[in-house]
C-alpha positions in Angstrom: -71.9 -14.7 42.9 -71.6 -12.5 39.8 -68.8 -9.9 39.9 -68.4 -6.8 37.9 -66.1 -7.1 34.9 -62.5 -6.0 35.2 -61.6 -2.6 33.9 -59.3 -3.3 30.9 -59.3 0.2 29.5 -57.8 3.5 30.4 -56.6 3.8 34.0 -58.3 7.2 34.3 -60.9 5.7 36.5 -58.5 3.6 38.4 -56.7 6.2 40.5 -55.2 4.2 43.4 -57.4 4.9 46.4 -54.6 4.7 49.0 -52.4 7.2 47.1 -55.4 9.5 46.6 -56.2 9.5 50.4 -52.5 10.0 51.3 -52.7 13.3 49.5 -55.8 14.5 51.3 -56.9 15.2 54.9 -60.4 14.9 56.0 -60.6 18.7 56.3 -59.3 19.1 52.8 -62.0 16.8 51.5 -64.7 18.7 53.3 -63.6 22.1 52.2 -62.6 21.5 48.5 -64.6 21.1 45.4 -63.6 18.3 43.0 -61.7 20.8 40.8 -59.9 22.1 43.9 -58.4 18.7 44.6 -55.9 19.4 41.8 -54.4 22.1 44.1 -53.2 19.4 46.5 -49.7 18.6 45.3 -49.8 14.8 45.9 -53.0 14.5 43.9 -52.0 16.9 41.2 -48.8 14.9 40.7 -50.7 11.6 40.4 -53.2 13.1 38.0 -50.5 14.5 35.8 -48.6 11.2 35.7 -51.8 9.3 34.9 -52.0 11.0 31.5 -48.5 10.0 30.4 -47.5 7.0 28.3 -44.3 5.9 26.6 -43.6 3.7 23.6 -40.0 2.5 23.1 -39.2 1.3 19.6 -36.1 -0.7 20.5 -33.8 -1.2 17.5 -31.8 -4.0 18.9 -28.4 -4.5 17.5 -27.5 -0.8 17.0 -29.0 1.1 14.1 -26.8 3.2 11.8 -27.0 6.9 12.1 -25.6 7.3 8.6 -28.6 5.6 6.9 -31.2 7.3 9.2 -30.9 10.6 11.1 -27.3 11.8 10.4 -26.4 11.2 6.8 -23.0 12.1 5.4 -23.5 12.0 1.6 -20.5 12.4 -0.7 -18.0 11.5 2.0 -15.8 8.4 2.3 -17.9 7.3 5.3 -21.4 8.2 4.0 -22.2 5.2 1.9 -24.3 5.2 -1.3 -27.4 6.9 -0.1 -28.3 10.6 -0.5 -29.7 13.0 2.0 -33.1 14.7 1.5 -34.5 17.9 3.0 -37.2 17.6 5.6 -40.2 19.7 6.7 -37.7 21.5 9.1 -35.5 23.9 7.1 -31.9 23.0 7.2 -32.5 19.5 8.6 -31.8 16.5 6.3 -32.4 12.8 6.8 -31.3 9.8 4.8 -33.2 9.4 1.5 -34.4 6.0 2.9 -36.7 8.0 5.3 -39.0 10.2 3.1 -42.0 9.7 5.4 -40.2 10.8 8.5 -38.8 13.8 6.5 -42.5 14.8 5.9 -43.2 14.9 9.7 -39.8 16.2 10.9 -41.7 19.0 12.6 -43.1 16.3 14.9 -39.7 14.7 15.7 -36.9 15.6 18.0 -33.5 14.3 16.7 -30.4 13.9 18.9 -27.3 13.5 16.8 -24.7 13.7 19.6 -25.1 10.6 21.7 -21.7 9.5 23.1 -21.6 6.4 25.3 -19.0 3.8 26.3 -20.4 0.3 25.7 -19.1 -1.4 22.6 -20.7 -4.8 22.8 -24.4 -5.8 22.8 -24.7 -7.1 26.3 -23.0 -4.1 27.9 -24.7 -1.7 25.5 -28.2 -3.0 26.0 -27.9 -2.9 29.8 -26.4 0.6 29.7 -29.1 2.0 27.5 -32.0 0.1 29.1 -30.9 0.8 32.7 -29.3 4.2 32.4 -26.2 3.5 34.4 -23.2 1.2 34.5 -23.5 -1.9 36.7 -23.0 -1.5 40.4 -22.6 -5.1 41.7 -24.1 -6.8 43.5 -27.2 -4.6 42.9 -29.3 -5.0 39.7 -30.6 -1.7 38.5 -34.2 -1.9 37.0 -34.7 -1.2 33.3 -36.4 2.0 32.1 -39.6 0.0 31.5 -39.8 -1.2 35.0 -39.2 2.2 36.5 -41.8 3.8 34.3 -44.2 1.0 35.1 -43.7 1.8 38.8 -44.0 5.5 38.3 -46.8 5.8 35.8 -48.7 2.6 36.4 -51.8 1.9 38.5 -51.6 -0.9 41.0 -55.3 -1.8 40.5 -55.2 -1.8 36.7 -55.7 -5.1 35.0 -53.7 -4.1 31.9 -50.0 -4.6 32.5 -47.9 -1.5 33.3 -44.9 -2.9 31.3 -45.6 -4.7 28.1 -42.8 -6.1 25.9 -43.8 -7.0 22.3 -41.0 -9.2 21.1 -40.8 -11.1 17.8 -38.7 -13.8 19.5 -40.1 -14.2 23.1 -37.5 -16.7 24.0 -35.3 -13.6 24.4 -32.0 -14.7 22.8 -31.8 -11.4 21.0 -31.7 -9.6 24.4 -28.2 -10.5 25.4 -27.7 -9.9 29.1 -31.4 -10.0 30.0 -32.1 -13.2 31.8 -35.5 -14.1 33.3 -36.4 -12.1 36.3 -33.8 -9.3 36.1 -35.6 -6.7 34.0 -37.1 -5.1 37.2 -33.9 -5.5 39.3 -34.5 -4.5 42.9 -38.0 -3.2 42.2 -39.3 -6.8 42.3 -41.0 -9.2 39.9 -44.3 -7.3 39.8 -42.5 -4.7 37.6 -41.1 -7.1 35.1 -42.6 -7.0 31.6 -45.5 -9.1 30.4 -43.8 -10.5 27.3 -45.8 -11.3 24.1 -44.4 -12.9 21.0 -45.1 -13.0 17.4 -48.5 -14.6 17.5 -50.2 -11.2 18.0 -52.5 -12.5 20.7 -52.5 -14.1 24.1 -54.0 -17.7 24.1 -56.5 -18.5 26.7 -54.0 -20.8 28.3 -55.0 -20.6 31.9 -58.0 -22.8 31.3 -58.3 -26.3 29.9 -61.3 -27.8 28.1 -61.7 -30.3 30.9 -61.8 -27.7 33.7 -65.0 -25.8 34.3 -65.2 -22.1 35.4 -66.1 -23.3 38.9 -63.0 -25.6 38.9 -60.8 -22.8 37.8 -62.1 -20.4 40.5 -61.7 -23.1 43.2 -58.1 -23.8 42.1 -57.3 -20.1 42.2 -58.8 -19.7 45.7 -56.6 -22.6 46.9 -53.5 -21.1 45.3 -54.2 -17.8 47.0 -54.7 -19.5 50.4 -51.4 -21.4 50.3 -49.5 -18.5 48.8 -50.7 -16.1 51.5 -50.0 -18.6 54.2 -46.4 -19.1 53.0 -46.0 -15.3 52.7 -47.2 -14.8 56.3 -45.3 -17.7 57.8 -42.0 -16.8 56.1 -42.3 -13.0 56.0 -41.0 -13.3 52.4 -40.9 -10.1 50.3 -40.0 -12.3 47.3 -43.2 -14.3 47.9 -45.2 -11.2 48.0 -43.6 -9.9 44.8 -44.3 -13.1 42.9 -47.9 -13.2 44.2 -48.4 -9.7 42.8 -46.9 -10.9 39.5 -49.3 -13.9 39.4 -52.2 -11.6 40.1 -51.2 -9.3 37.2 -50.9 -12.3 34.8 -54.2 -13.7 36.0 -55.8 -10.3 35.5 -54.2 -10.1 32.1 -56.1 -13.1 30.9 -59.3 -11.2 31.3 -57.8 -8.5 29.0 -56.4 -10.9 26.4 -58.6 -9.5 23.7 -56.5 -6.3 23.8 -53.6 -8.2 22.3 -55.6 -9.7 19.4 -54.8 -7.8 16.2 -57.7 -9.5 14.5 -60.0 -7.0 16.1 -58.1 -4.0 14.6 -59.4 -2.9 11.1 -57.5 -4.5 8.3 -56.8 -1.1 6.8 -54.8 -0.1 9.9 -52.9 -3.4 9.8 -52.0 -2.9 6.2 -50.7 0.7 6.8 -48.2 -0.6 9.4 -46.9 -3.4 7.1 -47.0 -7.2 7.4 -43.9 -7.8 9.5 -43.8 -8.4 13.3 -42.2 -5.0 14.0 -45.0 -3.0 12.2 -47.8 -5.1 13.6 -46.4 -4.9 17.2 -46.1 -1.1 16.8 -49.7 -1.0 15.8 -50.5 -3.1 18.8 -48.5 -0.7 21.0 -50.7 2.2 19.8 -53.8 0.2 20.7 -52.5 -0.8 24.1 -51.5 2.8 25.0 -54.9 3.9 23.9 -56.4 1.4 26.3 -54.3 2.8 29.2 -50.9 0.9 29.2 -48.3 3.3 30.5 -45.2 1.7 28.9 -44.9 -0.5 25.8 -41.6 -1.6 24.4 -41.6 -2.9 20.8 -38.4 -4.9 20.0 -37.1 -5.3 16.5 -34.9 -8.4 16.7 -31.3 -7.9 15.5 -31.5 -6.7 11.8 -29.6 -3.5 12.7 -26.4 -5.4 13.6 -25.0 -4.9 10.1 -21.5 -6.3 10.2 -21.9 -7.5 6.7 -23.7 -6.0 3.6 -24.7 -2.9 5.5 -26.1 -1.0 2.6 -28.2 -3.9 1.3 -29.6 -4.6 4.7 -30.5 -1.0 5.4 -32.1 -0.6 2.1 -34.7 -3.1 3.4 -35.0 -2.3 7.1 -34.9 1.5 7.1 -38.0 2.0 5.0 -39.9 -0.2 7.4 -38.8 1.9 10.3 -39.6 5.1 8.4 -43.2 3.9 7.8 -43.7 2.7 11.3 -42.6 6.0 12.9 -44.7 7.9 10.4 -47.9 5.8 11.0 -47.5 5.7 14.8 -46.9 9.5 15.1 -49.8 10.4 12.8 -52.1 7.9 14.5 -51.3 9.2 18.0 -51.8 12.8 16.8 -55.1 12.0 15.1 -56.3 10.4 18.3 -55.3 13.4 20.5 -52.7 11.2 22.2 -49.4 12.5 20.9 -49.1 15.2 23.5 -49.2 12.7 26.3 -47.4 9.8 24.7 -43.6 9.9 24.4 -42.2 7.8 21.5 -38.5 6.9 21.5 -36.7 5.1 18.7 -33.2 3.9 19.5 -30.8 1.0 20.0 -27.8 0.3 22.2 -25.3 2.3 20.1 -24.7 3.4 16.5 -22.6 2.0 13.6 -19.0 2.8 12.6 -18.1 5.5 10.0 -15.8 3.1 8.2 -16.9 0.2 6.1 -15.3 -3.1 7.0 -14.0 -5.8 4.7 -17.3 -7.5 4.7 -19.0 -4.3 3.5 -20.6 -3.8 6.9 -20.5 -1.3 9.7 -19.4 -2.3 13.1 -20.5 -1.2 16.6 -19.9 2.5 17.4 -20.8 4.2 20.7 -18.7 7.3 20.1 -21.2 9.3 18.0 -24.7 8.1 17.2 -28.3 9.3 16.9 -31.8 8.7 18.2 -35.3 10.1 17.7 -38.2 11.1 19.9 -41.7 12.4 19.3 -44.7 13.3 21.3 -45.2 13.9 25.0 -42.9 16.4 26.6 -40.5 16.9 23.7 -40.2 19.7 21.2 -41.1 18.7 17.6 -38.7 19.9 15.0 -35.8 20.1 17.3 -32.3 19.0 16.1 -29.7 18.7 18.8 -26.0 18.1 18.6 -23.7 17.5 15.6 -20.9 15.3 14.4 -18.0 16.1 12.1 -18.1 15.7 8.4 -17.3 12.0 8.6 -19.6 11.2 11.5 -16.7 10.0 13.6 -16.7 12.5 16.5 -19.4 14.5 18.3 -18.6 18.2 17.7 -21.5 19.8 19.6 -23.4 19.0 22.8 -22.3 15.4 23.6 -24.9 13.5 25.7 -24.7 10.1 27.4 -27.2 7.6 28.8 -27.7 9.6 32.0 -28.7 12.8 30.1 -31.1 10.6 28.0 -32.8 9.1 31.0 -33.0 12.6 32.7 -34.8 13.8 29.5 -37.2 10.9 29.4 -38.1 11.2 33.1 -38.5 15.0 32.7 -40.7 14.7 29.6 -43.0 12.3 31.5 -43.3 14.5 34.6 -41.1 12.4 36.8 -38.4 13.8 39.1 -35.2 12.5 37.5 -33.2 12.8 40.7 -35.7 11.1 43.1 -34.2 8.3 45.2 -35.4 4.7 45.0 -36.8 4.0 48.4 -35.2 0.6 49.1 -34.6 -0.3 52.8 -31.1 -1.6 53.5 -29.8 -0.4 50.1 -27.4 2.5 49.5 -28.7 5.6 47.8 -29.8 5.1 44.2 -31.5 7.7 42.0 -33.6 7.6 38.9 -30.7 9.4 37.3 -27.3 9.4 38.8 -24.7 12.1 39.1 -27.3 14.9 38.7 -27.0 14.5 35.0 -29.0 17.2 33.2 -31.8 16.6 30.7 -31.4 17.6 27.1 -33.1 20.9 27.6 -33.1 21.8 23.8 -35.8 19.3 23.1 -38.0 19.7 26.2 
């Protein structure tokens, strides 16, 4: 029997029916116009969240603030690069970022991040999860939480997509298979796509007909459901949900194929995996994906030859942020799409004996643009050498509170986990960075 094709586009037409009905009574439905439905708090909240997206440009390894957002020219720590004025009077970026300087009025820069993790594993977990470990519980990453909060259960397109140049994951120290989503369950883990820029049609073999494939899927569902019912296993339900998401993903595989994007667009973003994945993130968000994380390997971990490395990698980042911000703006999506560019910490003010910069969590920078943040904002400051935060220090909890607030999510809401102690989206009632909201 023919079936209607899956909706692989925007989730605007996929408002989850159960959530919709929970927000309405029969009397409300009979007495309200369609426009009046937005006066119902539960429905208004869902409708507001549906419009929000987030792209995280993850600069794995820890990018240097000196060669990007917080230059210190003509100092013993500043390195050889100059600073340049930006479109925002009084704000200067590194000379390696002329394109971002031209759109500084679209960017929000935080120069006063101060965290505690000094090694990659610890730092990645802290800046991806927003809180120090609390064994034996595994806190979900920001992508998994936003997938749960912004995603649509019936959408075929994944709610958490990780575009990774090295999908085996060895650059994500501390992230082992299955723990991205922590206690939220496997259905909120990322769908991870590597450097091939497309998803192969791997769920079918040449020797298997479409009827064979459907029969096998029906049999799998039967036994999976029987196991879940007999064992009362939450884990089985979680993995079944994951399988359904991946199976549905295959029907949307064309969305991950860069060949369908005009060559002129691909050329603008550059030939490398980082640029091409950023372009793909733009396309996926345009199609309705709520959260896309674009990983950039480990080129930012510049323990040796810092200046030579950054002379190559920073212009690439400069172009990608510029192209992504302009594209989202041109498509009318920037207001509802939060773009975050950061790593797990910054780099040290001093230059080591190998002419590199080491890990430095005491004073570092990050950038945001788009949905919910104030373009042209510059928050915090460091001393003349970039060694200490002198104004408005912020940590990972402040950052997470800012991201949740920008996306219309209550940063202090509790995770509803039976049998677990109280956990919140953001712990300790940490305040968002109000200067950029």
